[in-house]
N, CA, C and O atoms as CSV, one atom per row, in Angstrom:
chain,resi,resn,atom,element,x,y,z
A,1,UNK,N,N,15.783,12.864,3.306
A,1,UNK,CA,C,14.943,11.407,3.348
A,1,UNK,C,C,14.954,10.652,1.810
A,1,UNK,O,O,14.850,11.140,0.685
A,2,UNK,N,N,15.141,9.139,2.304
A,2,UNK,CA,C,15.441,8.610,1.301
A,2,UNK,C,C,14.518,7.276,0.253
A,2,UNK,O,O,13.355,7.186,0.647
A,3,UNK,N,N,14.744,6.590,-0.581
A,3,UNK,CA,C,13.275,6.107,-1.222
A,3,UNK,C,C,13.534,4.515,-0.986
A,3,UNK,O,O,14.630,4.038,-0.691
A,4,UNK,N,N,12.781,4.057,-1.101
A,4,UNK,CA,C,12.852,2.711,-1.228
A,4,UNK,C,C,13.881,2.189,-3.011
A,4,UNK,O,O,13.603,2.356,-4.198
A,5,UNK,N,N,14.717,1.734,-2.503
A,5,UNK,CA,C,14.361,1.408,-4.342
A,5,UNK,C,C,14.599,-0.690,-5.069
A,5,UNK,O,O,15.481,-1.497,-5.363
A,6,UNK,N,N,13.301,-0.573,-5.007
A,6,UNK,CA,C,12.425,-1.637,-6.125
A,6,UNK,C,C,12.607,-1.718,-7.237
A,6,UNK,O,O,12.761,-0.787,-8.028
A,7,UNK,N,N,12.615,-3.017,-7.481
A,7,UNK,CA,C,13.702,-3.639,-9.204
A,7,UNK,C,C,12.327,-4.626,-9.095
A,7,UNK,O,O,11.633,-4.843,-8.102
A,8,UNK,N,N,12.203,-5.072,-10.285
A,8,UNK,CA,C,11.106,-6.243,-11.008
A,8,UNK,C,C,12.025,-7.463,-10.614
A,8,UNK,O,O,11.511,-8.581,-10.617
A,9,UNK,N,N,13.546,-7.297,-10.224
A,9,UNK,CA,C,13.792,-8.839,-9.876
A,9,UNK,C,C,13.729,-8.764,-8.186
A,9,UNK,O,O,14.287,-9.632,-7.515
A,10,UNK,N,N,12.887,-7.477,-7.474
A,10,UNK,CA,C,12.620,-7.842,-5.787
A,10,UNK,C,C,11.161,-8.369,-5.920
A,10,UNK,O,O,10.681,-8.467,-4.791
A,11,UNK,N,N,10.468,-8.665,-6.683
A,11,UNK,CA,C,9.491,-9.141,-6.593
A,11,UNK,C,C,9.562,-11.068,-6.625
A,11,UNK,O,O,10.117,-11.554,-7.611
A,12,UNK,N,N,9.266,-11.578,-6.062
A,12,UNK,CA,C,9.023,-12.827,-4.970
A,12,UNK,C,C,8.933,-13.625,-6.641
A,12,UNK,O,O,9.885,-13.859,-7.386
A,13,UNK,N,N,7.941,-13.822,-6.804
A,13,UNK,CA,C,7.253,-14.754,-8.110
A,13,UNK,C,C,7.957,-13.519,-10.090
A,13,UNK,O,O,7.314,-13.640,-11.133
A,14,UNK,N,N,8.785,-12.909,-10.032
A,14,UNK,CA,C,8.529,-12.634,-11.620
A,14,UNK,C,C,8.235,-13.596,-12.557
A,14,UNK,O,O,8.677,-14.744,-12.606
A,15,UNK,N,N,7.512,-13.089,-13.247
A,15,UNK,CA,C,7.661,-13.444,-14.070
A,15,UNK,C,C,7.723,-13.011,-15.216
A,15,UNK,O,O,7.876,-11.805,-15.022
A,16,UNK,N,N,7.702,-13.254,-16.876
A,16,UNK,CA,C,7.772,-13.025,-18.615
A,16,UNK,C,C,6.519,-12.207,-18.377
A,16,UNK,O,O,5.547,-12.805,-17.916
A,17,UNK,N,N,6.420,-10.871,-18.644
A,17,UNK,CA,C,5.992,-10.531,-19.091
A,17,UNK,C,C,4.994,-10.068,-20.393
A,17,UNK,O,O,5.157,-9.014,-21.008
A,18,UNK,N,N,3.741,-11.242,-20.742
A,18,UNK,CA,C,3.024,-11.223,-22.207
A,18,UNK,C,C,2.112,-9.929,-23.018
A,18,UNK,O,O,0.963,-9.634,-22.691
A,19,UNK,N,N,2.707,-9.406,-23.871
A,19,UNK,CA,C,1.718,-7.866,-24.784
A,19,UNK,C,C,0.358,-9.265,-25.294
A,19,UNK,O,O,-0.502,-9.193,-26.172
A,20,UNK,N,N,0.529,-9.900,-24.757
A,20,UNK,CA,C,-0.970,-10.647,-25.242
A,20,UNK,C,C,-1.833,-10.139,-24.693
A,20,UNK,O,O,-2.849,-9.747,-25.266
A,21,UNK,N,N,-1.582,-10.017,-23.265
A,21,UNK,CA,C,-2.703,-10.543,-22.311
A,21,UNK,C,C,-3.031,-8.166,-22.532
A,21,UNK,O,O,-4.165,-7.947,-22.958
A,22,UNK,N,N,-2.783,-7.774,-22.457
A,22,UNK,CA,C,-3.485,-6.494,-23.260
A,22,UNK,C,C,-3.837,-5.649,-24.298
A,22,UNK,O,O,-3.561,-5.802,-25.488
A,23,UNK,N,N,-4.268,-5.027,-23.943
A,23,UNK,CA,C,-5.565,-4.148,-25.193
A,23,UNK,C,C,-5.529,-2.957,-24.711
A,23,UNK,O,O,-6.018,-2.391,-23.734
A,24,UNK,N,N,-4.603,-2.571,-25.907
A,24,UNK,CA,C,-4.147,-0.976,-25.373
A,24,UNK,C,C,-4.387,-0.197,-26.725
A,24,UNK,O,O,-3.630,-0.003,-27.677
A,25,UNK,N,N,-5.898,0.247,-26.454
A,25,UNK,CA,C,-7.128,0.398,-27.268
A,25,UNK,C,C,-5.760,2.458,-27.851
A,25,UNK,O,O,-5.899,2.993,-28.950
A,26,UNK,N,N,-5.277,2.721,-27.335
A,26,UNK,CA,C,-4.968,4.242,-27.094
A,26,UNK,C,C,-2.852,4.276,-27.703
A,26,UNK,O,O,-1.947,5.013,-27.311
A,27,UNK,N,N,-2.835,2.937,-28.917
A,27,UNK,CA,C,-1.351,2.597,-28.748
A,27,UNK,C,C,-1.407,2.413,-29.410
A,27,UNK,O,O,-2.442,1.755,-29.520
A,28,UNK,N,N,-0.380,2.608,-31.334
A,28,UNK,CA,C,0.179,1.623,-32.067
A,28,UNK,C,C,-0.168,-0.430,-31.432
A,28,UNK,O,O,0.933,-0.646,-30.925
A,29,UNK,N,N,-0.597,-1.138,-31.333
A,29,UNK,CA,C,-0.556,-2.410,-31.247
A,29,UNK,C,C,-0.066,-3.454,-31.162
A,29,UNK,O,O,-0.023,-4.424,-30.405
A,30,UNK,N,N,0.770,-2.687,-33.181
A,30,UNK,CA,C,1.768,-3.842,-33.452
A,30,UNK,C,C,2.552,-3.182,-33.618
A,30,UNK,O,O,3.342,-3.715,-34.397
A,31,UNK,N,N,3.104,-1.501,-33.113
A,31,UNK,CA,C,4.450,-1.601,-33.019
A,31,UNK,C,C,4.409,-1.430,-31.239
A,31,UNK,O,O,5.345,-2.175,-30.950
A,32,UNK,N,N,4.167,-1.183,-30.629
A,32,UNK,CA,C,3.862,-1.276,-29.452
A,32,UNK,C,C,4.836,-2.829,-28.807
A,32,UNK,O,O,5.860,-3.062,-28.165
A,33,UNK,N,N,3.619,-3.647,-29.541
A,33,UNK,CA,C,3.859,-5.581,-28.905
A,33,UNK,C,C,5.343,-5.781,-29.688
A,33,UNK,O,O,5.917,-6.179,-28.674
A,34,UNK,N,N,5.759,-5.793,-30.091
A,34,UNK,CA,C,7.164,-5.689,-31.902
A,34,UNK,C,C,8.057,-5.085,-30.620
A,34,UNK,O,O,8.321,-5.983,-29.822
A,35,UNK,N,N,8.532,-3.905,-30.273
A,35,UNK,CA,C,9.702,-3.526,-29.091
A,35,UNK,C,C,9.115,-2.663,-27.919
A,35,UNK,O,O,9.618,-1.540,-27.950
A,36,UNK,N,N,7.996,-2.857,-26.646
A,36,UNK,CA,C,7.949,-2.288,-26.295
A,36,UNK,C,C,8.704,-1.957,-24.871
A,36,UNK,O,O,9.582,-2.462,-24.172
A,37,UNK,N,N,7.625,-0.525,-24.853
A,37,UNK,CA,C,8.381,0.411,-23.605
A,37,UNK,C,C,7.642,0.485,-22.130
A,37,UNK,O,O,6.616,1.135,-21.928
A,38,UNK,N,N,8.248,-0.193,-21.265
A,38,UNK,CA,C,8.049,-0.246,-20.272
A,38,UNK,C,C,8.461,0.136,-19.012
A,38,UNK,O,O,9.404,-0.448,-18.479
A,39,UNK,N,N,7.578,1.508,-18.182
A,39,UNK,CA,C,8.128,1.390,-17.215
A,39,UNK,C,C,7.375,1.648,-15.750
A,39,UNK,O,O,6.261,2.024,-15.386
A,40,UNK,N,N,9.229,1.029,-14.806
A,40,UNK,CA,C,8.859,0.432,-13.783
A,40,UNK,C,C,9.144,1.199,-12.989
A,40,UNK,O,O,8.969,0.806,-11.836
A,41,UNK,N,N,9.599,2.354,-13.129
A,41,UNK,CA,C,9.937,3.356,-11.495
A,41,UNK,C,C,10.275,4.439,-12.103
A,41,UNK,O,O,10.983,4.607,-13.095
A,42,UNK,N,N,9.339,5.663,-10.983
A,42,UNK,CA,C,9.084,6.861,-12.016
A,42,UNK,C,C,9.552,7.364,-10.523
A,42,UNK,O,O,9.135,6.901,-9.462
A,43,UNK,N,N,10.980,8.930,-10.761
A,43,UNK,CA,C,10.735,9.399,-9.256
A,43,UNK,C,C,11.808,10.508,-10.019
A,43,UNK,O,O,12.885,10.370,-10.600
A,44,UNK,N,N,10.610,12.105,-9.586
A,44,UNK,CA,C,10.846,13.328,-10.435
A,44,UNK,C,C,11.103,13.335,-12.199
A,44,UNK,O,O,10.981,12.535,-13.127
A,45,UNK,N,N,11.373,14.234,-12.074
A,45,UNK,CA,C,11.175,13.995,-13.368
A,45,UNK,C,C,11.893,13.080,-14.598
A,45,UNK,O,O,12.107,13.347,-15.781
A,46,UNK,N,N,12.334,11.146,-13.282
A,46,UNK,CA,C,13.252,10.214,-13.701
A,46,UNK,C,C,12.279,9.200,-13.944
A,46,UNK,O,O,11.500,8.949,-13.025
A,47,UNK,N,N,12.133,8.252,-15.566
A,47,UNK,CA,C,11.616,7.340,-15.624
A,47,UNK,C,C,12.384,6.066,-16.110
A,47,UNK,O,O,12.971,6.341,-17.156
A,48,UNK,N,N,12.593,4.754,-15.719
A,48,UNK,CA,C,12.827,3.643,-15.072
A,48,UNK,C,C,12.521,2.614,-15.824
A,48,UNK,O,O,11.468,1.977,-15.785
A,49,UNK,N,N,13.698,2.390,-16.718
A,49,UNK,CA,C,12.393,1.525,-17.749
A,49,UNK,C,C,13.138,-0.463,-17.465
A,49,UNK,O,O,14.028,-0.716,-16.653
A,50,UNK,N,N,12.580,-1.332,-18.205
A,50,UNK,CA,C,12.615,-2.724,-17.476
A,50,UNK,C,C,13.865,-3.009,-17.074
A,50,UNK,O,O,14.197,-3.588,-16.040
A,51,UNK,N,N,14.884,-2.366,-18.361
A,51,UNK,CA,C,16.302,-3.361,-18.097
A,51,UNK,C,C,17.150,-1.589,-17.207
A,51,UNK,O,O,18.133,-0.954,-17.588
A,52,UNK,N,N,16.370,-1.373,-16.189
A,52,UNK,CA,C,16.913,-0.387,-15.159
A,52,UNK,C,C,18.065,0.899,-16.383
A,52,UNK,O,O,19.290,0.866,-16.496
A,53,UNK,N,N,17.658,1.299,-16.676
A,53,UNK,CA,C,18.043,2.872,-17.845
A,53,UNK,C,C,16.794,3.767,-16.908
A,53,UNK,O,O,15.758,3.611,-16.263
A,54,UNK,N,N,17.965,4.994,-17.484
A,54,UNK,CA,C,16.608,5.717,-16.611
A,54,UNK,C,C,16.645,6.491,-17.919
A,54,UNK,O,O,17.503,6.369,-18.793
A,55,UNK,N,N,15.610,7.293,-17.931
A,55,UNK,CA,C,15.449,8.111,-19.008
A,55,UNK,C,C,14.642,9.306,-18.139
A,55,UNK,O,O,14.254,9.256,-16.971
A,56,UNK,N,N,14.523,10.410,-19.128
A,56,UNK,CA,C,14.559,11.545,-18.759
A,56,UNK,C,C,12.827,12.382,-19.481
A,56,UNK,O,O,12.534,12.796,-20.602
A,57,UNK,N,N,11.897,12.296,-17.902
A,57,UNK,CA,C,10.742,12.863,-19.006
A,57,UNK,C,C,10.582,13.904,-19.590
A,57,UNK,O,O,10.276,14.972,-19.060
A,58,UNK,N,N,10.757,13.724,-20.657
A,58,UNK,CA,C,10.120,15.417,-21.158
A,58,UNK,C,C,9.213,15.463,-22.544
A,58,UNK,O,O,8.755,16.532,-22.946
């Protein structure tokens, strides 16, 4: 069974995400906003970030 491949580039009107729009009460906001780590896809034990890098959910 195949899986649909979706990326941020597939969005019809992709826009830059501003971290100022989000309140993250359980995250060190200053550190996160300086270098955000956003997950855009997950499959099994793997996660993908907005740059397309595959990461292992350990």
